[in-house]
N, C-alpha and C positions, 0 to 999 in steps of 0.2 A: 894338639890337634885343635883347630877352631870348632866353633859350634856346629859348622855345616858338615863336620866330619862324621863319617859313619864306620864301623867296623865290621868286617864280614869276613868271617874265618871258619875253614872246616874244622869240624870237632873231631873227637878221637875217632879212629876207625878200629872197632872192635870187631875181631874176627867173627865171633859168635853171632854177633847182630848184623855182620855183612851178609850172612846167608838168609837174611829176611827177604821175603818177596810177596808179590800179589798178583792177582788176575784180574779180569773182567775190565769195566770201563768207568770213566766218569770221575773226573779229578778236579777239585777247584784249581783257578789259577794259582801258580806259585806265589807265595809270599813275597814282598818286596821291602827293601829298606830305602828310605829317602834321605837327602835330596838325590836327584839323578843329573847325567850329563846334559848339555844342551842337545837338540836335535842334531843327529849325525854328527855330532863333535868328534873331531880327529884327536885320538889319544895315542900318544907315540910313547913307547917304552924302550929301554935299554936293557942290556944284560948287565947285571949287578958286578961292579968292579970287585975282585977279590973272591966272587962267588959264581963264576962263570959256569953255565951249565956244559956237560961234555956234548961232543958233536950229535950224539944219539938222542939226548935229551933236548937239544935245541930243535931238532926236526920234529920231534913230538910236540913241543911248545908252540913252534910256528905253526904246525897244523892245526892246534887247538885254536890259535888266533884266526886262521883262516874259517874253521868251524864256526867261531863266533860270529863272524862278520857274514858268513853265508847263510846261516839259519836263524838270525835274530827276527827277520820278518818284521821288524820295527825300525824307529828312527833311533836306536841306541847309539851307543858309541861305536865309531870305527876305529879298530885298534891296528897299529903297526909298530913294527921294531925299527927303531932309529938310534944312532949311535949316541945321540945328545937328548934322548927323550926325558921327559920330566919324571916318568915312572919308571919302575924297574922290575925285573924278575930275577930271582938269584936262586941257586942251587945250594942249599945250606940246612944245616940242621939248627940253626940260630931261630928257634921258635919258642914261643910262650905256652907250648902244650909238649908234654912228655909222649903223648900217643898220637898226635896227628902226622899225617904224611904231607900236607900241603896246608898253607897259611895264607890268607889275603886281608889286607888292609886297604879300604878305598876311603878315599877322602874326594869325593865328587863335588864340583866339577873340576878338580884341579890335578890329581894324581892319585896312583895306586902303587902297592908294592905287593909282590907275591913271591912266596918262598916254596920251593919244592925240595923234600928232604932227600939226601942222596941215597942211591941204591946200597944195599948192604947194611943199612943202619939198623942197629937193634934197638927196638922199643919194647914197653912193657908188655905188648902182646905178641912180640915175635920180630922177625927179620924183615924188613922192606925189601921187596924185589919188584923192579919195574920191567914190564914185559918188554919194553923197547931196548933193555940192555942185551937181550938174548936173540940170536939168529932163530931159534925155535923155541918161543916163550913156552915155559912150563904153567901147568894148572897152578892156580893160586896167587900168580903175579897180578900186579895192579897196572892197567893201562894208563900211561902217563898222559896221553893226549885226552883221554876222557876225564881224568881227575883235573887236569888244567883247563879244560873246558867247564868243569864245575866251578873252579876258582873264577875263571873270567866271568861266569854268571853272577858271582858276587860283586866283580867290579862293575858289572851292568845294574847293579841293585838287587839282584835276586837273593832271596835268603833260603833257608832250609824249610822244607814243607814238614807238617806234622804227618809222621809215617802213618798214623791212624786214618787220616784222610786221603792217603794215596791208594787208589785201588787198581791202578796199571802202573807197575813199576817204570816202563818206558815213556809215561807222561812227562817226567821230569829228570834231569841230570843233576838235581840239587838235593838228592838224598845225602843225609849226614853220614850215612854209612854205605859206600859204594860197593859192588860186586867187586869180587876178583875172577879172574879167568877160571872157568868158562861157564859161570853163571850167566842166567839171561840178564842183559844190561850191562855186562862187564865192560863193552868197550863202545858205547853210543858216542857218536862223533858228531851230533847236532842236538841242539836245544830240543827238549821234548814239547809237545804241543802246549802243556801248561805253563811252561817257562815262557815260549812265545806269546801266550796269551797275556801274562803278566807285562811283558816287555810292550806289546801294543797298547794296554791299559795305561802304562807310564808314558810311554814315547809316541803313541800312535802308530798305525800300521807304517810300513816302509813307503808305500806310495798308495793312492786311490785304488789301483788295480790289485794290490797284495792282498790275497785271501786271508780273512780272519781265522785265528786259530779255532779248531773245532773244539777247545776246551772253553770256550765262550758260547753265549747264545743270545745274540743281540738283535732285538727288534728292529724293522727295517719300516722305512716310509717311502711310498711309491705315488707320484703324481703324474698325471697324464692332461695334455693340453692338445688343441687342434686348431688349425689356422682357419677353419671354416666348420659351421654345423649345418649348413643348408647349402646345396649344391645341385646342379643339374646332372642328370644322367650322363656319364661319359667325362665328367670332371675328376680331379683328384683333389685328396685331402691329406695333409701332412700332420702327423700326429707326433708330438714330442714328450718323452717322459723323462723323470729325474728320479734317480734310486739314491736313498742316503741311509745311514744309520739313523733310528728314531732318535727325535729332539730329547726324549725323556730316558734315554738309556742311562743305566746307572753309572757310567763311568764318563766323568765330563770330558776327558781327551778324545772320547770316541763318539759322543752325542753328535748328531748332526753332520758328521763327516760323510761326503759322497763317495759312492761306489761305484767304480768305473770297470768296464771291460767284463761284466757279468752277462748271463742270458736273461734277457728281458723280452716277453712275449706279447705281441698284439693279438687281442681276441676279439671277437664279435658274437652277438646273439641277436635273434629276431625279437623285436618288441613284444613283450609278454612270455617270453621262453626264459627258462631258467638254465639251459644248456649253453656252455661257451664252447666256441670252435677257434682253435689258433689258426691265424691267418698267415703270420709270419714273426720272425725273430726281429726285434728292432735293432737298429745299428748303432754302435757308439759315435758320437760326435766329436771329432778331433778338436782339441782345444777346449772342449765343455765338460770337465770331470763329472761324472755320474749322469750323463745326459746321453739319452737315445731318441732315435727318430726313425720314421718309416713313412713313406709316401704310398697310398694306395687309391683305387679307383673303384668305389662302391657301386654295386649295381642295384642297390636298394636301400631302404631305411633300416639302419641296425643301430643297437647300442654297443659301444666300444669300451674296452678297459686294457690296461697294461697289467701283467701277471710277472712277478718274480718268484719263480718256482722253487721248491726246497733245494737249497744248494749243498755241496759237500764242503761246507765251512761253517763258521761260527755266526753266519747270518741267518734269520729266520724268514720265511717266506712272505710276501705280501702281494696286495693287488691294489690298484688305483680305484678312485671313484669312476662312475659310469658317465660317459659322454654319448648322447644320441646325435647322430649325424643324419639328416633327412636328406633324401635324394629325390628330386622331381624330374619328370619326362621332360625333354629339352621341348622348347615350342617348335611347331613345324608350319611354316606359313603355308596357305593353299595353294595348290598348283596354279599356273596362270589361266588353263583352261577351265579351273573352277571358280575363277573370280568373276563375280558379277557387278561388284561395286569397284570403282577406281577412284581414288587410290585405296589400297587395302590396308586397314588398321588391324594388328593383332595384339590382342592383350593375353599375356600368359601368367 
């Protein structure tokens, strides 16, 4: 391998350890190995000649590829099966481990190879049984789709978390010792929230509108501007806000990234008051990522701010600085019957 190579392999699946689990919340983002693929890089693989998976295994592997593409939440590699792909997946017992059921080598950004051990193979801990082999899978079998998704996590640069730091089993599919049927998490078919967190840290979120994983806690910055700060009663003012991940966020790929299609509220308060009232939600601006706008017609002088409330994702709430918009009564010229001097001059 070149110096750019990384090796990501599943370790032994020891049945005694496979029963381990946990509850509660809050796990750190899954660790990762570098380097990574290019953003949204198309990575094609083929079934390895001489080690073709049987039909039921191909179905499981294809489903895992779809799971990876659908749940990555980041600009990680987009995987697809092509007959001449540079990477390969094989169904073989040719592995450098006597107790692993799957093994992956990744050489980003060039290729990867993935091995799935055959059903019925006898290992030092027992006989491997893949659930997809059966019409009615028995307890104790391993879900090939979930195990393959774990291996594809290695392809995407994810490593194994320290089990001592994992407080919710479902936060990651990258456990070194996956569960067998029918323990909690035995058939997870999407990357866990802390897997997605690491993929977003490495590759950035899939789009500016993609929610950030709740395994993250990123400060945000919200700014507010107005096209006028003094106007006559009855006139309108347009407020524009911009929401982004804070510039000092701890992950360079995420710092300063605009956040689109979130709830941003326009609020006002009377001068001297400490109580804010929500006037309206601000509207996303097409073609201007992370930008929101709202036009209102104030009836009096108020302080205004934009608020990004607590979201159900890995972004923290924030509010903008305050803008005061002063409203004056419109000038009303005297009626003709009241005019005593001609011509009339009105100063407002």
